[in-house]
NUTI-697188 format. One record per residue (C-alpha): x, y, z; residue number from 1; residue in three letters. Coordinates in steps of 0.25 Angstrom, whole numbers, plus 5000, padded with zeros to 4 digits. Layout:
NUTI-697188
<mimar xx="X" yy="Y" zz="Z" kolvo="NUM" rokol="Ala"/>
...
***
This chain:
NUTI-697188
<mimar xx="4953" yy="4974" zz="4680" kolvo="1" rokol="Met"/>
<mimar xx="4967" yy="4974" zz="4676" kolvo="2" rokol="Ala"/>
<mimar xx="4971" yy="4974" zz="4691" kolvo="3" rokol="Phe"/>
<mimar xx="4962" yy="4962" zz="4694" kolvo="4" rokol="Arg"/>
<mimar xx="4968" yy="4953" zz="4682" kolvo="5" rokol="Ser"/>
<mimar xx="4982" yy="4957" zz="4686" kolvo="6" rokol="Ala"/>
<mimar xx="4979" yy="4953" zz="4700" kolvo="7" rokol="Thr"/>
<mimar xx="4973" yy="4939" zz="4696" kolvo="8" rokol="Leu"/>
<mimar xx="4986" yy="4937" zz="4687" kolvo="9" rokol="Leu"/>
<mimar xx="4995" yy="4940" zz="4699" kolvo="10" rokol="Leu"/>
<mimar xx="4987" yy="4930" zz="4707" kolvo="11" rokol="Leu"/>
<mimar xx="4987" yy="4920" zz="4697" kolvo="12" rokol="Ala"/>
<mimar xx="5002" yy="4921" zz="4695" kolvo="13" rokol="Leu"/>
<mimar xx="5004" yy="4921" zz="4711" kolvo="14" rokol="Leu"/>
<mimar xx="4996" yy="4908" zz="4712" kolvo="15" rokol="Leu"/>
<mimar xx="5004" yy="4901" zz="4701" kolvo="16" rokol="Phe"/>
<mimar xx="5017" yy="4904" zz="4707" kolvo="17" rokol="Tyr"/>
<mimar xx="5012" yy="4900" zz="4721" kolvo="18" rokol="Thr"/>
<mimar xx="5007" yy="4887" zz="4715" kolvo="19" rokol="Ala"/>
<mimar xx="5021" yy="4885" zz="4708" kolvo="20" rokol="Gln"/>
<mimar xx="5029" yy="4887" zz="4720" kolvo="21" rokol="Ala"/>
<mimar xx="5021" yy="4878" zz="4728" kolvo="22" rokol="Ser"/>
<mimar xx="5021" yy="4867" zz="4718" kolvo="23" rokol="Ser"/>
<mimar xx="5037" yy="4868" zz="4718" kolvo="24" rokol="Asp"/>
<mimar xx="5037" yy="4865" zz="4733" kolvo="25" rokol="Ala"/>
<mimar xx="5044" yy="4852" zz="4737" kolvo="26" rokol="Arg"/>
<mimar xx="5039" yy="4842" zz="4746" kolvo="27" rokol="Ile"/>
<mimar xx="5046" yy="4844" zz="4759" kolvo="28" rokol="Glu"/>
<mimar xx="5057" yy="4834" zz="4762" kolvo="29" rokol="Gly"/>
<mimar xx="5058" yy="4828" zz="4747" kolvo="30" rokol="Gln"/>
<mimar xx="5070" yy="4831" zz="4738" kolvo="31" rokol="Asp"/>
<mimar xx="5063" yy="4832" zz="4725" kolvo="32" rokol="Thr"/>
<mimar xx="5068" yy="4836" zz="4711" kolvo="33" rokol="His"/>
<mimar xx="5063" yy="4831" zz="4698" kolvo="34" rokol="Met"/>
<mimar xx="5070" yy="4821" zz="4688" kolvo="35" rokol="Glu"/>
<mimar xx="5065" yy="4816" zz="4675" kolvo="36" rokol="Val"/>
<mimar xx="5061" yy="4801" zz="4674" kolvo="37" rokol="Val"/>
<mimar xx="5066" yy="4796" zz="4660" kolvo="38" rokol="Lys"/>
<mimar xx="5057" yy="4787" zz="4652" kolvo="39" rokol="Gly"/>
<mimar xx="5042" yy="4786" zz="4647" kolvo="40" rokol="Pro"/>
<mimar xx="5037" yy="4792" zz="4660" kolvo="41" rokol="Asn"/>
<mimar xx="5045" yy="4805" zz="4660" kolvo="42" rokol="Arg"/>
<mimar xx="5041" yy="4813" zz="4672" kolvo="43" rokol="Arg"/>
<mimar xx="5048" yy="4822" zz="4683" kolvo="44" rokol="Leu"/>
<mimar xx="5049" yy="4814" zz="4696" kolvo="45" rokol="Leu"/>
<mimar xx="5054" yy="4820" zz="4710" kolvo="46" rokol="Pro"/>
<mimar xx="5067" yy="4815" zz="4714" kolvo="47" rokol="Phe"/>
<mimar xx="5067" yy="4810" zz="4728" kolvo="48" rokol="Val"/>
<mimar xx="5078" yy="4807" zz="4738" kolvo="49" rokol="Asp"/>
<mimar xx="5072" yy="4793" zz="4742" kolvo="50" rokol="Cys"/>
<mimar xx="5084" yy="4789" zz="4751" kolvo="51" rokol="Gly"/>
<mimar xx="5084" yy="4802" zz="4759" kolvo="52" rokol="Arg"/>
<mimar xx="5069" yy="4803" zz="4761" kolvo="53" rokol="Leu"/>
<mimar xx="5067" yy="4788" zz="4764" kolvo="54" rokol="Cys"/>
<mimar xx="5078" yy="4790" zz="4774" kolvo="55" rokol="Lys"/>
<mimar xx="5070" yy="4801" zz="4781" kolvo="56" rokol="Val"/>
<mimar xx="5057" yy="4793" zz="4779" kolvo="57" rokol="Arg"/>
<mimar xx="5062" yy="4781" zz="4786" kolvo="58" rokol="Cys"/>
<mimar xx="5070" yy="4787" zz="4796" kolvo="59" rokol="Ser"/>
<mimar xx="5062" yy="4783" zz="4808" kolvo="60" rokol="Leu"/>
<mimar xx="5056" yy="4770" zz="4803" kolvo="61" rokol="His"/>
<mimar xx="5059" yy="4758" zz="4811" kolvo="62" rokol="Ser"/>
<mimar xx="5065" yy="4751" zz="4799" kolvo="63" rokol="Arg"/>
<mimar xx="5072" yy="4762" zz="4792" kolvo="64" rokol="Pro"/>
<mimar xx="5079" yy="4753" zz="4781" kolvo="65" rokol="Asn"/>
<mimar xx="5066" yy="4746" zz="4777" kolvo="66" rokol="Val"/>
<mimar xx="5059" yy="4759" zz="4777" kolvo="67" rokol="Cys"/>
<mimar xx="5070" yy="4766" zz="4768" kolvo="68" rokol="Thr"/>
<mimar xx="5070" yy="4755" zz="4758" kolvo="69" rokol="Arg"/>
<mimar xx="5055" yy="4755" zz="4757" kolvo="70" rokol="Ala"/>
<mimar xx="5055" yy="4770" zz="4756" kolvo="71" rokol="Cys"/>
<mimar xx="5065" yy="4770" zz="4746" kolvo="72" rokol="Gly"/>
<mimar xx="5057" yy="4761" zz="4737" kolvo="73" rokol="Thr"/>
<mimar xx="5045" yy="4770" zz="4738" kolvo="74" rokol="Cys"/>
<mimar xx="5053" yy="4783" zz="4736" kolvo="75" rokol="Cys"/>
<mimar xx="5059" yy="4777" zz="4723" kolvo="76" rokol="Ala"/>
<mimar xx="5045" yy="4773" zz="4718" kolvo="77" rokol="Arg"/>
<mimar xx="5037" yy="4785" zz="4723" kolvo="78" rokol="Cys"/>
<mimar xx="5047" yy="4796" zz="4722" kolvo="79" rokol="Asn"/>
<mimar xx="5042" yy="4800" zz="4736" kolvo="80" rokol="Cys"/>
<mimar xx="5045" yy="4799" zz="4751" kolvo="81" rokol="Val"/>
<mimar xx="5035" yy="4804" zz="4761" kolvo="82" rokol="Pro"/>
<mimar xx="5040" yy="4815" zz="4771" kolvo="83" rokol="Pro"/>
<mimar xx="5042" yy="4811" zz="4785" kolvo="84" rokol="Gly"/>
<mimar xx="5045" yy="4797" zz="4791" kolvo="85" rokol="Thr"/>
<mimar xx="5032" yy="4791" zz="4790" kolvo="86" rokol="Ser"/>
<mimar xx="5018" yy="4794" zz="4784" kolvo="87" rokol="Gly"/>
<mimar xx="5015" yy="4804" zz="4773" kolvo="88" rokol="Asn"/>
<mimar xx="5015" yy="4793" zz="4763" kolvo="89" rokol="Arg"/>
<mimar xx="5004" yy="4799" zz="4755" kolvo="90" rokol="Glu"/>
<mimar xx="5013" yy="4811" zz="4751" kolvo="91" rokol="Val"/>
<mimar xx="5020" yy="4801" zz="4741" kolvo="92" rokol="Cys"/>
<mimar xx="5007" yy="4796" zz="4735" kolvo="93" rokol="Gly"/>
<mimar xx="5002" yy="4783" zz="4732" kolvo="94" rokol="Arg"/>
<mimar xx="5015" yy="4778" zz="4726" kolvo="95" rokol="Cys"/>
<mimar xx="5020" yy="4778" zz="4740" kolvo="96" rokol="Tyr"/>
<mimar xx="5008" yy="4775" zz="4748" kolvo="97" rokol="Thr"/>
<mimar xx="5004" yy="4763" zz="4739" kolvo="98" rokol="Asp"/>
<mimar xx="5016" yy="4756" zz="4738" kolvo="99" rokol="Met"/>
<mimar xx="5016" yy="4742" zz="4745" kolvo="100" rokol="Lys"/>
<mimar xx="5025" yy="4731" zz="4750" kolvo="101" rokol="Thr"/>
<mimar xx="5023" yy="4717" zz="4746" kolvo="102" rokol="His"/>
<mimar xx="5015" yy="4715" zz="4759" kolvo="103" rokol="Gly"/>
<mimar xx="5005" yy="4726" zz="4754" kolvo="104" rokol="Asn"/>
<mimar xx="5011" yy="4736" zz="4765" kolvo="105" rokol="Lys"/>
<mimar xx="5015" yy="4750" zz="4762" kolvo="106" rokol="Pro"/>
<mimar xx="5029" yy="4751" zz="4756" kolvo="107" rokol="Lys"/>
<mimar xx="5033" yy="4765" zz="4758" kolvo="108" rokol="Cys"/>
<mimar xx="5036" yy="4771" zz="4771" kolvo="109" rokol="Pro"/>
***
């Protein structure tokens, strides 16, 4: 009986540490560290190097300057840039996918 409870306890600890380690993993290709937002909505936000990530995102675009400007706006508002040079927009969530231009076209590259 004692052996069984000790085994269950060790298994529970192993699962806890495995879950903790996997939750600490970073999204590949994104430099993130936490910074505190001051004001009434205090919370931790990941810091994203928008300039570098948008330069990579727009490197193969037919109009890289326009793409980089739009990407920078989206990154500043949503704090995220999808991986790769195109697609994968759903990785950044609704903020990134639902942002539209004045012509009701998707804003974020």
